[in-house]
C-alpha positions as CSV (number, residue, x, y, z in Angstrom):
1,M,280.4,-4.4,-157.8
2,R,278.5,-7.2,-159.7
3,E,278.4,-9.3,-156.7
4,Y,276.9,-6.5,-154.6
5,S,274.5,-5.7,-157.3
6,L,273.4,-9.4,-157.4
7,T,273.0,-9.3,-153.6
8,L,270.8,-6.2,-153.8
9,L,268.6,-7.7,-156.5
10,I,268.2,-11.0,-154.5
11,A,267.2,-9.0,-151.4
12,A,264.7,-6.9,-153.5
13,A,263.1,-9.9,-155.2
14,L,262.7,-11.8,-151.9
15,T,261.2,-8.8,-150.1
16,Y,258.8,-8.1,-152.9
17,M,257.6,-11.8,-153.0
18,L,257.5,-12.2,-149.2
19,T,255.6,-9.0,-148.3
20,P,252.2,-10.1,-149.5
21,L,252.5,-13.3,-147.5
22,V,253.5,-11.3,-144.4
23,R,250.6,-8.9,-145.0
24,K,248.1,-11.8,-144.9
25,F,249.7,-13.2,-141.7
26,A,249.6,-9.8,-140.0
27,L,245.9,-9.4,-140.8
28,R,245.2,-12.8,-139.3
29,Q,247.2,-11.9,-136.2
30,K,245.5,-8.5,-136.0
31,A,248.9,-6.7,-136.2
32,V,247.3,-3.7,-137.8
33,A,247.4,0.1,-137.6
34,N,243.9,1.3,-136.9
35,V,242.9,4.8,-137.9
36,R,243.5,7.4,-135.2
37,E,243.0,11.1,-135.1
38,R,246.7,11.9,-135.7
39,D,247.0,9.4,-138.5
40,I,247.0,10.3,-142.2
41,H,245.9,6.9,-143.5
42,T,242.2,6.3,-143.8
43,E,241.9,2.5,-143.7
44,T,243.1,-0.1,-141.2
45,T,246.4,-1.3,-142.6
46,P,248.5,-4.3,-141.6
47,R,252.0,-3.8,-140.1
48,W,254.9,-6.2,-139.7
49,G,256.6,-5.2,-143.0
50,G,259.9,-5.5,-141.0
51,V,259.3,-9.2,-140.9
52,A,259.5,-9.5,-144.6
53,M,262.7,-7.4,-144.6
54,W,264.3,-9.5,-141.9
55,I,263.5,-12.8,-143.6
56,S,264.9,-11.4,-146.8
57,M,268.1,-10.3,-145.2
58,G,268.6,-13.7,-143.5
59,A,267.9,-15.6,-146.8
60,T,270.1,-13.3,-148.8
61,L,273.0,-13.7,-146.4
62,L,272.7,-17.5,-146.7
63,M,272.5,-17.3,-150.5
64,V,275.5,-15.0,-151.2
65,Q,278.0,-16.2,-148.6
66,N,280.0,-18.2,-151.1
67,L,280.5,-15.4,-153.6
68,E,284.2,-14.5,-153.8
69,L,284.1,-10.8,-153.0
70,V,280.9,-10.6,-150.8
71,G,282.1,-13.6,-148.9
72,K,285.0,-11.6,-147.5
73,A,282.4,-9.5,-145.6
74,Y,281.3,-12.4,-143.4
75,S,282.8,-11.7,-140.0
76,R,282.0,-11.5,-136.3
77,E,280.8,-8.0,-136.8
78,L,278.3,-9.1,-139.5
79,L,276.9,-11.8,-137.1
80,G,276.6,-9.2,-134.4
81,I,274.7,-6.8,-136.6
82,F,272.2,-9.5,-137.7
83,L,271.6,-10.8,-134.1
84,A,271.1,-7.2,-132.8
85,A,268.7,-6.5,-135.7
86,S,266.8,-9.7,-135.0
87,F,266.4,-8.8,-131.3
88,V,265.1,-5.3,-132.1
89,L,262.8,-6.7,-134.8
90,L,261.2,-8.9,-132.1
91,I,260.6,-5.8,-129.9
92,G,259.1,-4.1,-133.0
93,I,256.9,-7.1,-133.7
94,L,255.5,-7.1,-130.2
95,D,255.0,-3.3,-130.3
96,D,253.1,-3.5,-133.7
97,R,250.8,-6.1,-132.1
98,F,250.4,-4.9,-128.5
99,E,251.7,-1.3,-128.5
100,L,254.4,-1.4,-125.9
101,D,255.1,1.6,-123.8
102,A,258.0,3.9,-124.6
103,V,260.2,2.8,-121.7
104,T,260.0,-0.9,-122.7
105,K,260.9,0.0,-126.3
106,L,263.9,2.1,-125.2
107,A,265.1,-0.7,-123.0
108,G,264.8,-3.1,-125.9
109,Q,266.8,-0.8,-128.1
110,G,269.5,-0.4,-125.4
111,L,269.8,-4.2,-125.2
112,A,270.1,-4.4,-129.0
113,A,272.9,-1.9,-128.8
114,A,274.5,-4.1,-126.1
115,I,274.5,-7.0,-128.5
116,L,276.5,-4.9,-130.9
117,L,279.0,-4.1,-128.1
118,L,279.4,-7.8,-127.3
119,F,280.5,-8.4,-130.9
120,G,283.0,-5.6,-130.8
121,I,280.9,-3.0,-132.7
122,Q,281.4,0.3,-130.9
123,I,282.8,3.8,-131.4
124,L,286.5,3.8,-130.7
125,W,287.6,7.3,-131.9
126,L,286.2,10.5,-133.3
127,P,287.9,12.7,-136.0
128,I,287.6,15.9,-133.9
129,D,290.6,18.3,-134.0
130,G,292.7,15.4,-135.3
131,I,291.9,12.0,-133.8
132,I,290.5,11.5,-130.3
133,V,290.7,8.0,-129.0
134,L,287.8,7.4,-126.6
135,P,288.0,5.6,-123.3
136,T,286.2,2.3,-123.5
137,N,283.3,3.2,-121.3
138,I,282.7,6.5,-123.1
139,G,282.8,4.8,-126.4
140,Q,280.3,2.2,-125.3
141,L,278.0,4.8,-123.9
142,L,278.2,6.8,-127.0
143,T,277.5,3.7,-129.1
144,V,274.3,3.0,-127.2
145,L,273.2,6.6,-127.6
146,V,273.9,6.6,-131.3
147,V,271.9,3.4,-131.8
148,I,268.9,4.6,-129.8
149,V,268.9,8.0,-131.6
150,I,269.1,6.6,-135.1
151,I,266.5,3.9,-134.4
152,N,264.0,6.5,-133.2
153,A,264.9,9.0,-135.9
154,V,263.9,6.4,-138.5
155,N,260.8,5.5,-136.4
156,F,259.7,9.2,-136.2
157,I,260.0,9.8,-139.9
158,D,257.8,6.8,-140.7
159,G,254.6,8.8,-141.0
160,L,253.7,8.7,-144.7
161,D,253.2,5.9,-147.2
162,G,256.7,5.1,-148.6
163,L,258.4,7.9,-146.8
164,A,260.7,6.1,-144.4
165,T,261.3,3.3,-146.9
166,G,262.6,5.8,-149.5
167,I,264.7,7.8,-147.1
168,V,266.3,4.7,-145.7
169,A,267.1,3.4,-149.2
170,I,268.8,6.7,-150.1
171,S,270.7,6.8,-146.7
172,A,271.8,3.2,-147.2
173,A,273.0,3.9,-150.7
174,S,275.2,6.7,-149.4
175,F,276.6,4.5,-146.7
176,F,277.2,1.8,-149.2
177,G,279.1,4.1,-151.6
178,F,281.6,5.1,-148.9
179,S,281.9,1.6,-147.3
180,Y,282.4,0.0,-150.7
181,L,285.2,2.5,-151.4
182,L,286.9,1.5,-148.1
183,A,286.3,-2.2,-148.3
184,V,286.9,-3.0,-152.0
185,E,289.0,-0.1,-153.4
186,N,291.2,0.5,-150.3
187,G,291.2,-2.9,-148.6
188,F,289.7,-2.0,-145.2
189,S,288.3,-5.4,-144.2
190,R,286.2,-4.0,-141.3
191,A,284.2,-2.0,-143.9
192,G,283.1,-5.2,-145.5
193,A,280.2,-5.9,-143.1
194,P,278.6,-2.4,-143.6
195,S,279.0,-2.7,-147.3
196,L,277.1,-5.9,-147.4
197,V,274.3,-5.0,-145.0
198,T,273.7,-1.6,-146.6
199,A,273.5,-3.3,-150.0
200,I,270.9,-5.7,-148.6
201,V,269.0,-2.8,-147.0
202,I,268.8,-1.0,-150.3
203,G,267.4,-4.1,-151.8
204,T,264.8,-4.7,-149.1
205,C,263.6,-1.1,-149.3
206,I,263.3,-1.4,-153.1
207,G,261.4,-4.6,-152.8
208,F,259.1,-3.3,-150.1
209,L,258.4,0.1,-151.7
210,P,255.8,-1.1,-154.3
211,H,253.7,-2.4,-151.4
212,N,254.2,0.6,-149.3
213,I,253.7,3.6,-151.6
214,H,250.4,5.5,-151.5
215,P,248.0,4.0,-151.0
216,A,250.0,1.6,-148.8
217,R,248.8,-2.0,-148.6
218,I,251.2,-2.7,-145.6
219,F,253.3,-0.6,-143.2
220,M,256.8,-1.5,-142.1
221,G,255.6,-0.8,-138.6
222,D,258.0,-0.5,-135.6
223,S,259.3,-3.9,-136.6
224,G,260.6,-2.4,-139.8
225,S,261.6,1.1,-138.7
226,M,263.6,-0.2,-135.7
227,F,265.2,-3.0,-137.7
228,L,266.3,-0.7,-140.5
229,G,267.4,2.0,-137.9
230,L,269.6,-0.5,-136.1
231,V,271.3,-1.7,-139.3
232,L,272.0,1.9,-140.4
233,A,273.3,2.7,-136.9
234,A,275.6,-0.3,-137.0
235,A,276.9,0.8,-140.4
236,A,277.4,4.4,-139.2
237,I,279.3,3.2,-136.1
238,T,281.5,0.9,-138.1
239,L,282.4,3.6,-140.6
240,M,282.6,6.5,-138.2
241,G,284.4,5.0,-135.3
242,Q,285.9,1.6,-135.9
243,I,288.1,1.7,-138.9
244,D,291.7,2.8,-138.4
245,A,291.5,6.5,-138.5
246,N,295.2,7.1,-139.4
247,A,294.9,4.6,-142.3
248,V,291.8,6.3,-143.7
249,F,293.3,9.7,-143.6
250,S,296.6,8.5,-145.1
251,E,294.6,7.4,-148.1
252,N,293.2,10.9,-148.6
253,I,289.7,9.5,-149.0
254,G,287.6,12.7,-149.4
255,P,287.6,15.5,-146.8
256,A,289.3,14.7,-143.5
257,A,286.0,15.2,-141.6
258,L,284.1,12.8,-143.9
259,P,283.9,9.9,-141.5
260,L,282.3,12.2,-138.9
261,L,280.2,14.1,-141.4
262,L,278.7,11.2,-143.4
263,P,276.4,9.7,-140.8
264,F,274.9,13.1,-139.9
265,A,274.5,14.1,-143.5
266,V,273.0,10.8,-144.5
267,L,270.5,10.8,-141.7
268,A,269.9,14.6,-141.5
269,I,266.2,14.6,-142.3
270,P,265.2,11.9,-139.7
271,L,267.6,13.4,-137.1
272,L,266.2,16.9,-137.7
273,D,262.6,15.6,-137.4
274,L,263.5,13.7,-134.2
275,G,265.2,16.7,-132.6
276,L,262.4,19.1,-133.4
277,A,259.8,16.7,-132.1
278,V,261.6,16.1,-128.8
279,L,262.2,19.9,-128.3
280,R,258.6,20.8,-129.2
281,R,257.1,18.3,-126.8
282,V,259.5,19.0,-123.9
283,L,258.8,22.7,-124.2
284,R,255.1,22.0,-124.0
285,G,255.6,19.9,-120.9
286,K,254.8,16.6,-122.7
287,S,256.7,13.4,-123.0
288,P,259.3,13.3,-125.9
289,F,257.4,10.3,-127.2
290,A,253.9,11.9,-127.1
291,P,252.4,11.7,-130.6
292,D,251.5,14.9,-132.5
293,K,250.8,16.0,-136.1
294,E,253.7,18.5,-136.4
295,H,256.4,16.4,-138.0
296,L,258.1,17.7,-141.1
297,H,255.8,15.7,-143.4
298,H,252.8,17.1,-141.6
299,K,254.0,20.6,-142.2
300,L,254.7,20.0,-145.9
301,M,251.2,18.6,-146.3
302,S,249.7,21.5,-144.5
303,M,251.2,23.7,-147.3
304,G,249.1,21.8,-149.8
305,N,251.4,19.0,-150.9
306,S,250.0,15.5,-151.4
307,Q,251.4,12.5,-149.7
308,Q,253.3,11.5,-152.8
309,R,254.7,14.9,-153.4
310,T,255.7,15.4,-149.8
311,S,257.5,12.1,-149.9
312,V,259.4,13.1,-153.0
313,I,260.3,16.5,-151.5
314,L,261.8,14.7,-148.5
315,Y,263.6,12.1,-150.7
316,L,265.2,15.0,-152.5
317,G,266.1,16.7,-149.2
318,T,267.8,13.5,-148.0
319,G,269.6,13.2,-151.3
320,M,270.6,16.8,-151.2
321,L,272.6,16.2,-148.0
322,A,273.6,12.5,-148.2
323,L,274.8,12.3,-151.8
324,P,277.3,15.2,-151.7
325,A,278.8,13.8,-148.5
326,M,279.3,10.4,-150.1
327,L,280.3,11.7,-153.5
328,S,283.0,13.9,-152.0
329,A,285.0,10.7,-151.4
330,F,285.0,10.1,-155.2
331,I,284.9,13.5,-156.9
332,P,286.0,17.0,-156.1
333,V,284.0,18.7,-153.4
334,W,282.7,21.4,-155.7
335,A,281.2,18.8,-158.0
336,A,279.6,16.9,-155.0
337,L,278.1,20.2,-153.7
338,S,276.7,20.9,-157.2
339,V,274.8,17.6,-157.1
340,G,273.3,18.7,-153.8
341,F,272.4,22.1,-155.1
342,I,270.6,20.6,-158.1
343,L,268.6,18.4,-155.8
344,L,267.7,21.4,-153.6
345,L,266.4,23.3,-156.7
346,M,264.3,20.3,-157.7
347,A,262.8,20.1,-154.2
348,I,262.0,23.9,-154.3
349,M,260.5,23.6,-157.8
350,I,258.3,20.7,-156.9
351,T,256.9,22.5,-153.8
352,K,256.3,25.8,-155.7
353,R,254.6,24.0,-158.6
354,E,252.1,22.4,-156.1
355,K,251.3,25.9,-154.8
356,K,250.7,27.2,-158.3
357,L,248.4,24.3,-159.1
358,K,246.4,25.0,-156.0
359,A,246.1,28.7,-156.9
360,K,244.8,27.8,-160.4
361,V,242.2,25.5,-158.9
362,S,241.0,28.1,-156.5
363,I,240.6,30.6,-159.4
């Protein structure tokens, strides 16, 4: 764990130091988010935060490759994840600067998923009613769909200062906990790559957050949201559908459905926001990618919550679902559920307290 902690700290430090430099570069290149009617920010803000995250990930991978434990995670899968993330980052960079159309971005995301497939990263089985081994073409199609959905889920939730950064950090921490258990404690070598990349993602988010919390001095932009979304998708695919199912179940690692449950629990808030947005827009006869101001964070703010409070509520909501799913692999299910219940109560208390404060002010 010390090597992974060091990896996380290196990634955090690099991202924290690189972000101001990337901010200045983005301003010079006019890669900025101007204030639009649907936006919450009130000042023109540079994007390209994903560039700092990508440079940090690449530099961290170079710096820790000779560590004894972390070095075991270097594999063909790790190279595939980094190359796919680099490709989708490029699409995001172009979108942050020139605002690409939705079809172009979807095509780019699909090509990034294809890179994962070229490096053998795809869903091979699903733990449904036992173990279902998928035909190769079905597994590949499902892999592409999962990658595109998770990328856009992270993209859709990126609507408040620090919101997506914090949610991704919590999600990555939950993925890391389970993949570390598989890779280090139980010797599943294919869990090494997701253990390493999720540790780095946690670090990059921690290092980026001080620059991104309200009032944000830089946004991660599509370069960041698509980059982080792809890395999380790759981790989910590796954990959910690549590791030998029979071996995992024989070790009695948490509930039998945990490999299937974990990705959905960890990414529940972004996936819920994405699903509701698509359904809402389609029912109104609009494009699923047409912007609006009815995301989960918009609804919470309309209830009287500030940007900071809304972000904390959604952090707690993510933790309420993600942490119990991950902790169930380490502790009894009732104890894991208790953690989720405590986080739920905290989220409710924070929201109610905001309403009470507003009521006192009005009096």
